[in-house]
C-alpha positions as CSV (number, residue, x, y, z in Angstrom):
1,M,0.0,0.0,0.0
2,I,1.3,3.4,-1.0
3,P,1.4,5.9,2.0
4,A,-1.0,8.8,1.6
5,A,1.8,11.2,2.0
6,L,3.5,9.7,-1.1
7,S,0.3,9.3,-3.1
8,G,-0.6,12.9,-3.1
9,R,-3.9,12.2,-1.3
10,T,-4.9,13.6,2.0
11,A,-5.3,10.9,4.7
12,A,-8.3,11.1,6.9
13,V,-7.1,11.8,10.4
14,P,-9.0,10.1,13.2
15,L,-10.8,12.6,15.4
16,E,-9.3,11.2,18.5
17,L,-5.8,12.1,17.2
18,L,-6.9,15.6,16.2
19,F,-8.4,16.3,19.6
20,A,-5.4,14.8,21.4
21,T,-3.1,17.6,20.1
22,W,-5.0,20.1,22.2
23,R,-3.4,20.7,25.6
24,P,-3.5,23.8,27.8
25,R,-0.3,25.8,27.7
26,F,0.0,25.7,31.5
27,N,0.1,21.9,31.2
28,A,2.0,21.7,27.9
29,D,5.3,20.6,29.4
30,D,3.9,17.5,31.1
31,Q,3.6,14.2,29.4
32,P,0.1,12.8,29.0
33,I,-0.6,10.4,31.9
34,A,-2.4,7.0,31.8
35,Q,-6.0,7.2,32.6
36,L,-7.1,5.4,35.8
37,Q,-10.1,3.1,36.0
38,E,-13.3,4.4,37.6
39,G,-12.7,2.4,40.8
40,A,-9.4,4.1,41.3
41,I,-10.9,7.5,40.6
42,T,-13.6,6.9,43.2
43,Q,-11.0,6.1,45.8
44,L,-9.1,9.3,44.9
45,V,-12.3,11.3,45.3
46,E,-12.9,9.9,48.8
47,L,-9.3,10.6,49.7
48,A,-9.5,14.1,48.3
49,R,-12.7,14.8,50.3
50,D,-10.8,13.9,53.4
51,G,-8.1,16.5,52.6
52,N,-5.5,14.3,50.9
53,G,-3.4,16.7,48.8
54,D,-1.8,14.0,46.7
55,A,-5.3,12.7,45.7
56,R,-6.4,16.2,44.7
57,R,-3.3,16.7,42.6
58,T,-3.8,13.3,40.9
59,L,-7.5,14.0,40.2
60,Y,-6.4,17.3,38.6
61,A,-3.8,15.7,36.5
62,Q,-6.2,13.0,35.4
63,L,-8.9,15.5,34.2
64,V,-7.3,18.8,33.2
65,D,-6.5,17.9,29.6
66,R,-9.9,16.3,29.1
67,V,-11.6,19.4,30.4
68,F,-9.6,21.7,28.1
69,R,-10.3,19.5,25.0
70,A,-14.0,19.4,25.9
71,V,-14.3,23.2,26.0
72,R,-11.7,24.3,23.4
73,G,-14.1,24.0,20.4
74,L,-16.9,25.8,22.3
75,V,-15.0,29.1,23.0
76,G,-13.1,31.6,21.0
77,S,-9.4,31.0,21.8
78,D,-6.9,28.8,23.7
79,A,-6.8,31.5,26.4
80,D,-10.5,31.4,26.9
81,A,-10.4,27.6,27.1
82,E,-7.6,27.8,29.6
83,D,-9.5,30.2,31.8
84,V,-12.6,28.0,31.7
85,T,-10.5,24.9,32.5
86,Q,-8.9,26.5,35.5
87,D,-12.2,27.8,36.8
88,A,-13.9,24.5,36.3
89,M,-11.2,22.5,37.9
90,L,-11.2,24.8,40.9
91,T,-15.0,24.3,41.2
92,V,-14.5,20.5,40.9
93,L,-11.9,20.3,43.6
94,T,-13.8,22.6,46.0
95,S,-17.1,20.8,45.4
96,L,-16.2,17.2,45.8
97,H,-18.5,17.0,48.8
98,K,-21.4,17.5,46.4
99,Y,-20.5,14.7,44.1
100,A,-22.8,11.6,44.3
101,P,-21.9,8.6,42.1
102,R,-24.6,7.5,39.7
103,P,-24.9,4.0,38.4
104,G,-23.5,3.7,34.9
105,T,-22.1,7.2,34.9
106,G,-18.4,8.1,35.6
107,F,-16.9,10.9,37.7
108,A,-15.7,12.5,34.5
109,A,-19.2,13.2,33.4
110,W,-19.8,15.2,36.5
111,V,-16.6,17.1,36.0
112,I,-17.4,17.9,32.3
113,T,-20.9,19.0,33.2
114,I,-19.3,21.6,35.5
115,A,-16.9,22.6,32.7
116,L,-19.8,23.0,30.2
117,N,-21.7,25.2,32.6
118,T,-18.7,27.3,33.3
119,A,-18.1,27.9,29.6
120,R,-21.8,28.7,29.0
121,R,-21.9,31.2,31.9
122,R,-18.8,33.0,30.6
123,F,-19.5,32.9,26.9
124,R,-23.3,32.6,26.7
125,R,-23.6,34.8,23.7
126,R,-20.4,33.9,21.9
127,R,-19.4,31.0,19.7
128,P,-16.1,30.1,18.0
129,E,-15.3,32.7,15.5
130,L,-14.6,32.0,11.8
131,T,-12.4,34.3,9.8
132,S,-14.3,36.6,7.4
133,T,-12.4,35.0,4.5
134,G,-13.1,31.5,5.5
135,E,-9.4,30.8,6.1
136,L,-8.2,28.7,8.9
137,P,-8.0,30.6,12.2
138,D,-4.6,31.1,13.8
139,T,-3.7,29.0,16.8
140,P,-0.4,29.0,18.7
141,D,1.8,26.0,18.2
142,E,5.2,25.8,19.8
143,V,7.2,22.6,18.9
144,D,10.8,21.8,18.2
145,D,10.3,20.6,14.6
146,P,9.0,23.5,12.4
147,A,7.7,21.1,9.8
148,D,5.9,19.0,12.3
149,G,4.6,22.1,14.0
150,L,3.2,23.5,10.7
151,D,1.3,20.3,10.0
152,R,0.0,20.0,13.5
153,A,-1.2,23.6,13.4
154,R,-3.0,23.1,10.1
155,R,-4.8,20.1,11.5
156,R,-5.7,21.9,14.6
157,R,-7.0,24.9,12.7
158,A,-9.0,22.7,10.4
159,L,-10.6,21.0,13.4
160,L,-11.5,24.4,15.0
161,L,-13.1,25.7,11.8
162,A,-15.0,22.5,11.1
163,L,-16.3,22.4,14.7
164,A,-17.4,26.0,14.5
165,E,-19.5,25.2,11.5
166,L,-21.5,22.5,13.4
167,P,-24.8,23.3,15.2
168,E,-24.2,23.9,18.9
169,R,-25.5,20.5,20.1
170,E,-23.5,18.6,17.6
171,R,-20.4,20.6,18.5
172,V,-20.8,19.9,22.2
173,I,-21.4,16.2,21.7
174,V,-18.4,15.7,19.4
175,S,-16.3,17.7,21.9
176,L,-17.4,15.5,24.8
177,R,-16.8,12.3,22.9
178,Y,-13.5,13.0,21.4
179,G,-12.2,15.8,23.6
180,A,-13.3,14.6,27.0
181,E,-13.3,11.0,25.9
182,L,-16.8,10.3,27.4
183,N,-18.9,7.4,26.3
184,A,-22.5,7.8,25.1
185,S,-24.0,7.2,28.5
186,D,-21.8,9.8,30.2
187,I,-22.5,12.3,27.4
188,A,-26.2,11.7,27.8
189,A,-26.0,12.2,31.6
190,A,-24.0,15.4,31.1
191,L,-26.5,16.9,28.6
192,G,-29.7,15.4,29.9
193,I,-30.6,13.4,26.8
194,Q,-31.0,9.8,26.0
195,P,-27.9,7.7,25.1
196,A,-29.6,6.5,21.8
197,A,-30.1,10.1,20.8
198,T,-26.5,10.9,21.6
199,R,-25.2,8.1,19.4
200,K,-27.4,9.2,16.5
201,I,-26.3,12.8,16.7
202,L,-22.7,11.8,17.1
203,E,-22.7,9.5,14.1
204,R,-24.2,12.3,11.9
205,A,-21.8,15.0,13.3
206,R,-18.7,12.8,13.1
207,T,-19.3,12.1,9.4
208,R,-19.9,15.8,8.6
209,L,-16.9,16.8,10.6
210,A,-14.5,14.3,9.1
211,E,-15.5,15.2,5.6
212,R,-15.1,19.0,6.3
213,I,-11.7,18.5,7.9
214,D,-10.5,16.3,5.0
215,E,-11.7,19.1,2.6
216,L,-9.9,21.8,4.5
217,L,-6.7,19.8,4.6
218,S,-6.9,18.7,0.9
219,P,-3.8,19.8,-1.1
220,D,-6.2,20.8,-3.9
221,R,-8.1,23.3,-1.7
222,G,-8.0,26.7,-3.1
223,R,-6.9,25.6,-6.6
224,S,-9.1,26.6,-9.5
């Protein structure tokens, strides 16, 4: 099989990988950590409630990137998403006494619900902005390899533009699935809808989003 890079065709990039490139700058120097199972998270929550500082720090490390990726496509800039992330995580860590586990729903769903509400309160009347010319919006990207950085920035911008073109509910559901890495049941719990409806909306939005991103990244885009 001829690699797409050599065939001249644009390879479809899995949405999981596109979202994974988003990390808040205040956490950018840390390596992504392995995600703990729900049982371990529950134990950390109990320890953190009792004032265990290490447990609080571990919960923060487990969730901060997922929160950022969940809200980045819903606000106007990296800085806005970082502010929402910090505010949401502060609320989470100071409100653990309010958390009550629900059957079939993970702790992350509760956290992401707080993040969504934080974003909505701060940017109720705003949505991600598109450039007037339809060009990909600028996003900061600091990496050692300029070529790799350029490619990563193009993909990130394409994802931002494609997300901004989706209706709000589809944009939120896609962000929760691929950014926060929630399953359909957790997304449904966070949004107050049925899991079956979540899956249906996600399937439709994922197809539209992937097609739009592939179009934006196509080497033939802009040629007459």
